[in-house]
C-alpha positions in Angstrom: -1.1 24.7 20.3 -0.3 21.2 21.6 2.1 18.9 19.7 -0.9 16.9 18.4 -2.7 20.0 17.3 0.4 21.2 15.4 0.7 17.8 13.7 -2.9 17.7 12.8 -2.6 21.1 11.1 0.4 20.0 9.0 0.5 18.5 5.5 1.3 15.0 6.8 1.6 13.1 10.0 1.6 9.4 10.9 -1.0 7.8 13.3 1.7 6.3 15.5 3.3 9.8 16.0 -0.1 11.3 16.7 -0.8 8.7 19.4 2.6 9.5 20.9 1.7 13.1 21.0 -1.7 12.4 22.6 0.1 10.3 25.2 2.0 13.5 26.2 -1.0 15.9 25.9 -3.8 13.7 27.4 -2.1 10.7 28.9 -5.0 9.7 31.1 -7.8 9.9 28.5 -9.1 6.5 27.5 -8.0 5.7 24.0 -9.5 2.3 23.4 -11.9 0.1 25.5 -13.5 -3.2 25.2 -15.8 -5.1 27.6 -12.8 -6.5 29.4 -11.0 -3.3 30.1 -9.4 -0.2 28.6 -6.1 1.5 27.7 -5.5 5.2 28.2 -3.3 7.0 25.7 -0.2 6.6 27.8 -0.8 2.9 28.2 -1.6 2.5 24.5 1.5 4.3 23.5 3.6 2.1 25.8 1.9 -1.1 24.5 2.6 0.0 20.9 6.2 0.5 21.8 6.4 -2.9 23.3 4.8 -4.5 20.2 7.1 -2.6 17.8 10.2 -3.5 19.9 9.2 -7.2 20.0 8.7 -7.3 16.2 12.2 -5.7 15.8 13.7 -8.1 18.3 12.2 -11.0 16.2 13.8 -9.7 13.0 10.7 -8.5 11.3 11.6 -5.9 8.7 10.0 -2.6 7.8 7.5 -3.0 5.0 6.6 -6.6 6.0 3.0 -7.5 6.7 1.8 -8.5 10.2 -1.4 -10.6 10.1 -4.2 -10.5 12.7 -7.0 -12.9 12.9 -9.2 -12.2 15.9 -12.3 -10.5 17.3 -11.9 -6.8 18.2 -10.1 -6.1 21.5 -7.7 -3.6 23.0 -4.8 -6.1 22.3 -5.9 -6.3 18.7 -5.7 -2.4 18.5 -2.3 -2.4 20.1 -0.9 -4.9 17.7 -2.3 -3.2 14.7 -0.9 0.2 15.7 2.3 -1.2 17.1 3.0 -2.8 13.8 2.7 0.5 12.1 5.2 2.0 14.6 7.7 -0.6 13.6 7.3 0.4 10.0 5.3 -2.8 9.2 2.0 -3.1 7.3 -1.1 -4.2 9.2 -3.0 -7.1 7.5 -6.2 -7.7 9.4 -7.9 -10.8 8.1 -11.6 -11.9 8.4 -12.1 -14.7 10.9 -15.4 -15.5 9.2 -13.5 -16.8 6.1 -12.8 -20.5 5.7 -9.7 -21.9 7.4 -8.1 -22.6 4.0 -8.8 -19.0 2.8 -7.4 -17.5 6.0 -4.3 -19.5 5.6 -4.1 -18.4 1.9 -4.4 -14.7 2.9 -1.6 -15.1 5.5 0.6 -16.6 2.8 -0.5 -14.1 0.2 0.8 -11.1 2.3 3.9 -13.1 3.3 3.3 -12.3 7.0 6.1 -13.8 9.1 3.9 -13.6 12.2 0.2 -13.8 12.8 -1.7 -12.9 16.0 -4.8 -14.9 16.9 -7.4 -15.2 19.6 -8.3 -18.6 21.1 -11.2 -19.3 18.7 -9.2 -18.6 15.6 -6.1 -20.5 16.8 -8.3 -23.6 17.0 -9.8 -22.9 13.6 -6.4 -22.7 12.0 -4.9 -25.7 13.8 -5.6 -28.0 10.8 -4.1 -25.6 8.2 -0.4 -25.4 7.1 0.6 -21.9 8.2 4.4 -21.1 8.2 4.0 -17.8 10.0 4.8 -17.7 13.7 1.6 -17.8 15.7 1.1 -15.6 18.7 -2.1 -16.2 20.7 -3.5 -13.2 22.6 -4.8 -15.4 25.5 -1.6 -17.4 26.1 1.5 -16.1 24.3 1.0 -12.4 23.9 2.0 -11.1 27.3 5.2 -13.1 27.4 6.0 -12.1 23.7 5.8 -8.4 24.4 9.0 -6.4 25.1 9.2 -5.3 28.7 7.2 -2.2 29.8 9.0 1.0 29.0 11.0 -0.4 26.1 11.5 2.1 23.3 11.7 0.6 19.7 14.3 1.7 17.2 12.8 4.7 15.4 11.8 4.2 11.8 11.0 6.7 9.0 7.6 6.4 7.5 7.0 8.1 4.1 3.5 9.0 2.9 3.6 6.4 0.2 4.5 3.5 2.5 2.0 0.8 3.1 -0.3 1.3 6.1 -2.6 -1.8 5.8 -3.7 -4.5 3.4 -7.4 -5.1 3.4 -8.6 -8.3 1.7 -11.6 -7.7 -0.6 -12.7 -11.3 -0.5 -11.9 -13.5 2.5 -13.5 -16.4 0.7 -12.4 -19.3 -1.5 -10.0 -19.0 -4.4 -7.2 -16.4 -4.5 -8.0 -13.4 -2.4 -7.0 -9.9 -3.4 -5.2 -7.7 -0.9 -5.9 -3.9 -1.2 -2.8 -2.0 -0.2 -3.5 1.4 1.3 -0.8 3.9 2.2 -0.1 6.2 5.1 -1.0 9.2 2.9 -4.4 7.7 2.2 -5.1 7.0 5.9 -3.8 10.5 6.8 -6.4 11.9 4.4 -9.1 10.0 6.4 -7.9 11.5 9.6 -7.1 15.1 8.5 -10.4 15.6 6.5 -12.4 15.0 9.7 -11.4 18.3 11.4 -15.0 19.3 11.7 -16.3 15.9 12.9 -15.5 16.5 16.6 -13.4 13.4 17.1 -11.1 15.1 19.6 -13.6 14.6 22.4 -15.5 11.8 20.8 -16.6 8.5 22.3 -17.0 6.3 19.2 -18.9 3.0 19.3 -17.3 0.4 17.0 -19.4 -2.7 16.4 -18.0 -3.8 13.1 -14.8 -5.9 12.6 -11.4 -4.3 12.5 -10.5 -6.0 9.3 -13.2 -4.0 7.5 -12.5 -0.6 5.9 -16.0 0.4 7.1 -14.6 0.2 10.7 -11.3 1.8 10.0 -12.7 5.0 8.6 -14.1 5.7 12.1 -11.6 3.9 14.3 -8.5 5.7 12.8 -9.8 9.3 12.9 -11.0 8.9 16.5 -7.5 7.9 17.6 -5.8 10.4 15.3 -7.7 13.2 16.9 -7.4 11.9 20.5 -10.9 10.5 21.2 -12.1 7.3 22.7 -13.0 4.1 20.8 -15.3 1.5 22.4 -15.0 -1.9 20.7 -17.7 -4.6 20.6 -16.4 -8.1 20.1 -19.7 -9.1 18.4 -22.7 -6.9 17.5 -25.9 -7.3 19.4 -28.5 -4.6 19.0 -29.6 -4.3 22.7 -26.1 -4.7 24.0 -25.0 -1.9 21.6 -27.6 0.4 23.1 -26.6 -0.5 26.6 -22.9 0.3 26.0 -23.8 3.5 24.1 -25.8 4.7 27.1 -23.1 3.6 29.6 -20.3 5.3 27.8 -22.3 8.3 26.7 -21.3 7.6 23.1 -21.1 10.6 20.7 -20.1 9.0 17.4 -20.7 5.7 15.6 -20.4 3.9 12.3 -23.1 1.2 11.6 -24.0 -0.7 8.5 -27.6 -0.4 7.4 -28.7 -3.9 8.7 -27.4 -2.9 12.2 -29.5 0.3 12.1 -32.4 -1.9 11.0 -32.0 -4.3 14.0 -31.5 -1.5 16.5 -34.5 0.5 15.3 -36.7 -2.6 15.4 -36.2 -3.1 19.1 -39.5 -2.5 20.8 -37.8 -0.7 23.7 -35.5 1.4 21.6 -37.1 4.7 22.7 -36.3 3.9 26.4 -32.6 4.3 25.9 -30.9 7.6 26.6 -29.0 8.4 23.4 -28.9 12.2 23.8 -25.1 12.2 23.8 -24.9 11.2 20.1 -23.7 13.9 17.8 -22.7 12.0 14.7 -24.0 8.7 13.2 -22.6 7.4 9.9 -23.3 4.5 7.6 -21.8 2.8 4.6 -21.1 -0.6 3.0 -24.6 -1.5 1.8 -27.9 0.0 0.5 -29.5 2.1 3.1 -33.2 2.5 2.4 -34.8 5.9 2.5 -37.5 4.7 4.9 -34.9 3.4 7.4 -32.9 6.7 7.1 -36.1 8.6 7.9 -36.8 6.5 11.0 -33.2 7.0 12.3 -33.6 10.8 11.7 -36.9 10.9 13.6 -35.9 8.9 16.7 -32.2 8.9 17.2 -30.5 12.2 18.2 -27.5 13.5 16.2 -26.6 14.1 12.6 -26.9 11.1 10.2 -24.4 10.9 7.3 -24.3 8.1 4.7 -21.1 7.5 2.8 -20.8 5.7 -0.5 -17.4 4.5 -1.7 -15.1 1.5 -2.0 -12.3 -0.1 0.0 -10.2 0.4 -3.1 -10.8 4.1 -3.0 -11.8 5.9 -6.1 -14.2 8.6 -5.1 -16.6 8.8 -2.2 -19.9 10.6 -1.7 -21.6 11.8 1.4 -25.3 12.4 2.2 -26.0 14.5 5.2 -29.5 13.1 5.7 -30.2 15.6 8.5 -29.5 18.5 6.2 -31.1 17.0 3.1 -34.1 15.0 4.2 -35.6 15.3 0.7 -32.6 13.4 -0.8 -32.8 10.2 1.3 -33.1 8.1 -2.0 -29.6 9.2 -2.9 -26.1 8.6 -1.5 -25.2 12.3 -1.7 -22.6 14.3 -3.6 -18.9 13.6 -4.1 -16.7 14.7 -1.1 -14.4 17.7 -1.6 -11.3 16.7 -3.5 -13.1 13.7 -5.0 -14.0 13.5 -8.7 -16.6 11.1 -9.9 -17.7 10.3 -13.5 -20.1 7.9 -15.2 -19.0 6.0 -18.3 -20.7 3.6 -20.7 -19.6 0.1 -21.7 -17.1 1.5 -24.2 -15.4 3.7 -21.6 -16.9 7.0 -22.8 -18.4 9.5 -20.4 -22.2 9.6 -20.5 -24.3 12.7 -21.0 -25.7 14.5 -17.9 -28.6 12.7 -16.3 -27.9 9.4 -18.0 -26.9 6.2 -16.3 -23.4 4.9 -16.4 -20.8 2.9 -14.5 -19.3 4.9 -11.6 -15.5 5.7 -11.8 -13.8 7.9 -9.3 -10.5 9.4 -8.1 -9.5 11.2 -5.0 -7.1 11.3 -2.0 -8.1 7.9 -0.7 -7.2 5.6 -3.6 -5.5 2.3 -3.1 -2.0 1.8 -4.2 -3.1 -1.4 -5.9 -3.9 -5.0 -5.3 -1.0 -6.7 -3.5 1.0 -8.7 -6.0 -1.8 -8.4 -8.6 -0.7 -6.0 -11.3 -3.2 -7.2 -13.9 -6.1 -7.0 -11.4 -5.0 -3.5 -10.5 -5.0 -2.5 -14.2 -8.4 -4.0 -14.7 -9.8 -1.9 -11.8 -8.6 1.3 -13.4 -10.0 3.7 -16.0 -8.0 6.7 -17.4 -9.5 9.9 -18.8 -8.3 11.7 -21.9 -5.7 13.5 -19.8 -4.3 10.3 -18.4 -5.8 10.8 -14.9 -6.3 7.5 -13.1 -9.7 6.5 -11.8 -11.0 3.4 -10.0 -14.0 1.5 -11.4 -16.7 1.2 -8.7 -18.6 -1.5 -10.6 -22.0 0.2 -9.8 -24.4 1.8 -12.3 -25.8 5.1 -11.2 -27.0 8.6 -12.4 -26.7 12.1 -11.0 -29.9 14.1 -10.3 -30.2 17.7 -11.2 -28.6 18.8 -8.0 -25.5 16.6 -8.4 -26.7 13.9 -5.9 -25.8 10.3 -6.9 -28.6 7.8 -7.3 -27.4 4.2 -7.3 -29.4 2.1 -9.8 -27.9 -1.3 -9.8 -24.6 -3.2 -9.4 -22.7 -3.8 -12.6 -21.1 -6.7 -10.9 -23.2 -9.3 -9.1 -21.8 -8.5 -5.7 -24.0 -9.5 -2.7 -23.8 -7.3 0.4 -25.1 -9.3 3.4 -25.0 -7.7 6.9 -22.5 -5.1 5.5 -20.1 -7.8 4.2 -19.2 -8.3 0.6 -20.0 -11.8 -0.8 -18.8 -12.7 -4.3 -21.2 -15.1 -6.1 -18.4 -16.6 -8.2 -16.7 -17.8 -5.0 -19.8 -19.6 -3.8 -20.5 -21.0 -7.3 -17.0 -22.5 -7.4 -17.8 -24.5 -4.3 -21.2 -25.5 -5.4 -19.8 -26.8 -8.7 -17.5 -29.2 -6.8 -20.5 -31.3 -5.7 -20.8 -34.4 -8.0 -24.5 -33.9 -8.5 -24.2 -30.3 -9.8 -24.0 -29.9 -13.5 -24.5 -26.1 -13.6 -24.9 -23.6 -10.9 -25.4 -19.9 -10.1 -25.8 -17.7 -7.0 -27.7 -14.4 -6.7 -28.6 -12.1 -3.9 -32.2 -11.8 -2.6 -33.8 -9.6 0.0 -33.4 -10.6 3.6 -35.1 -9.1 6.7 -32.2 -10.2 8.9 -29.2 -9.4 6.6 -30.5 -6.9 4.1 -29.5 -9.3 1.4 -28.5 -13.0 1.4 -27.2 -15.5 -1.2 -29.5 -18.0 -2.8 -28.3 -20.8 -5.2 -29.7 -22.4 -8.3 -28.4 -25.6 -9.9 -29.1 -28.0 -12.8 -28.5 -31.6 -11.8 -25.9 -33.6 -13.5 -27.4 -36.5 -15.6 -27.9 -39.5 -13.4 -28.0 -37.4 -10.2 -31.5 -36.0 -10.4 -32.7 -37.8 -7.3 -30.0 -36.3 -5.0 -31.8 -34.1 -2.4 -31.2 -30.3 -2.8 -31.0 -30.0 1.0 -28.1 -32.4 1.1 -26.2 -30.4 -1.6 -27.0 -27.2 0.4 -25.6 -28.6 3.6 -22.5 -29.9 1.8 -21.9 -26.6 0.2 -22.4 -24.5 3.3 -19.9 -26.7 5.2 -17.3 -25.5 2.8 -18.1 -21.8 3.0 -17.3 -19.1 5.5 -20.0 -18.2 8.0 -20.9 -15.0 6.2 -21.1 -16.7 2.8 -23.5 -19.5 3.4 -26.5 -20.0 1.0 -29.9 -19.4 2.5 -31.6 -21.6 0.0 -30.7 -23.8 -3.0 -33.2 -24.5 -5.8 -33.0 -27.2 -8.5 -34.1 -26.0 -11.9 -34.4 -27.8 -15.2 -32.4 -25.4 -17.3 -30.1 -22.5 -16.5 -31.2 -19.3 -18.3 -28.4 -18.1 -20.6 -28.0 -15.4 -23.3 -27.1 -16.1 -26.8 -23.4 -15.9 -26.0 -23.7 -18.2 -23.0 -23.9 -15.7 -20.1 -26.1 -16.8 -17.3 -29.1 -14.4 -17.0 -29.0 -13.8 -13.3 -31.8 -11.2 -13.6 -34.2 -14.0 -14.6 -33.1 -16.0 -11.5 -33.7 -13.0 -9.3 -37.1 -12.4 -10.9 -38.1 -15.9 -10.1 -37.7 -15.0 -6.4 -39.0 -11.4 -6.8 -41.7 -11.8 -4.1 -39.5 -13.8 -1.8 -37.8 -12.5 1.4 -35.5 -14.9 3.0 
């Protein structure tokens, strides 16, 4: 067995050590590529060493977060992985958030250094950021330690922080989800049968998303090749997949929708594909059936949370009669359904999803109460994570999602929290009351739409002007598609806004 094979068969190994082993075992194999170039495993290993050594030279301590705000690239990958080698915690941050929110997330994780591309350096120029800024296009090459530099070795324990993923790169106070090396090792080790060792994995979602990392990390852990797209485009995706003879991919449902809608889809040679996966948003049975019929390779849908809990998997190829479900819990994952009082529901009944397994978050960074609020404990004291979704199991143990308990909007695979948008809308002087709901969108799968009641004396203010004002203050992925003025906000007897009624008023509308 090679060194890497021995490590992969062990109880625990770190990703930086696996990449070092691949650099010895398969030095010339491409590890990561973007449209500007590529790094083989020997080059990636050296680049990680140079990043780690430069961090140590700058006085960055083990356990500190290193922030990255940029589009995917080989340099981004090297910084993310090099930070891990230095014993730091990678904190990838969504460039699509507002500048103020990006600055808040950098401050929240207390990163002493932040890496940016040219676009995001310009975006943050007006914000007060105390972290040292390193631009990939101008500073990075000079900042790196010299080629061949070996960093001071650090010991990484399974419980040490691997990354911080922010659940809401929006307005207000973001919550950082801390995930450990043990959790990420589980993602890598459980994929023994997925064939990542000789994979060419297409990555077309951002590297700050857990959706991306569950394919990106196992591919590198097993010694495959990752192909990064800076920005998703359906036709360009197919061109690159054909060029690189892609074998694996992770796409969110709206990306599958856009790809399958191309009139010339069937002209592309996709015979090399062996595994296609999807997560992050509802994946309609009809779209799954279309992918099964026209795109070679196995199709698997995953359901889970960035926070962890339990995950399910639906092998759509194996169970074509279960396309209306999200599959069954993965091995080692335990999922229960509870009622509003925290009691388990009877078999076949609907309830809120709670789960536990090997991929649970450590907690929200610096948010002990929020962490406790996200947890549920059974009679034996076992810790579960609340998923916030309402579902039921069918007679074969397949999970059928019924509705979201919370009013989360998933647009293009990204989570949008209505309360964040409502907080901005409420700041307009003409808005007396406001609410945001998700409605169907042909382009995004789902998109936010706002409703407001005018403040007395401001009834003549144009809704379009309020919409433009609000969207100017929101991140690109958050912006309202429409804003409707209504006379009264529907509320329950205890004052809760009845968002179902708002949705029903747009039931026949597709934005």
